[in-house]
N, C-alpha and C positions, 0 to 999 in steps of 0.2 A: 542278264537272264539267268536262269537256273541251268540245270544240266542239259536241257534240250533246246538250244537256241533256234534250231530249225522249226520247232514247234510254233514259235512266235510268228514266223513267216507264213506258215499254214493257217494259223488263226486269222491273221489279217486278210489272207486271200479268201477264207471262208466268209469273213464278215463282209467283205466287198461284195461277194457273190449273193450273200443273203440280203443285203441292203439294196441291190440292184432294182430299179433303175437309178437309184440315188447313188452318190459317190461317197467314198470314205478316204480322207486324206490322212494316212497313217504310215510311218516308216519304221516304227519300233514298238514292240510290245513288251512293256516293262514287267507285267505280271499277268497270270492267267490261271484259270481254274475251270473245272468241268461242271456244267449244269445240265442235268437231264430234265428235259421238258416232259411234264406230266399232263398231256392233253387228254381230257375225257369228256364224253358227251353222254347225257342220259339217254336211255332207250326211248322214252316218251316224254313230250313236253306238256301233255294234257291227258286227263282221265275223264271219260264220259262227258266231255264238254262242261264239266262242273269244277274241276280242279285243274289250275294252270300253273306251270312253273316258268320261270324266266331268269335271265342273267346268270349269276354264278350258281344258281340252284340246278341248272341244266348242263352247264359247260365250264370247262377251264380252258384257258388259252395259253399258247406260247407267249412268252413276254415280248416277242417281236411285234412292233407296231402298235402296242397299247390298245388292243382291240376290246378288252373286257368291258370297260364302262360304256364305250360306244355301242357295242352290240346289246348290252343290257338295256340301254335307253331305247334302242330300236325295238326290243322285245316289248317293253312297256307301252310304247307308243302304238305299236301294231296291235297288241291285245286290247289296249284301252279303247281304240277306235272301234274295234269289232264288238266289244262288249257294249259300248254305248249305243251302237247301231242296233243291236239285238234288243237291248233293254227298252229303247225308244220305239221299237217296232219298225225301224227303217230297214233292217236287214233280217234275213231268215237265219235261224239258229244254226243251220248247216255251215254258215260262214266261219264259225268258231273251229271247225275242223281244218280249216286252211292255216290256222296258227302254227300248228305243229309241222305241217307239210312244207310250209314256207322256209322253215329253218333247218329242219332235220337233214335236208339234202345239201345245204350250203356250207356246212362245217367240214 
């Protein structure tokens, strides 16, 4: 390790805590660097029920857990079902307003 061997111990402890309830079997940190997470979320996912954003267009995620692609697919599925229902006349247009409200509070 470099000049700060105690930092490796702290990094391993932080990684174990971050990955809980999963376990991490690690006794030595050979190399480390700092990564600043740049998580951001758009103020709105929809505009007048006519323009919709999803996936990476509305949010960035922390690299922990690989959420990006999964959440993007959920966005597309959710919006697709709602749009199809409205277009077919099976759902009232107001259901489109729930697209934004469903996700804006879960991030």
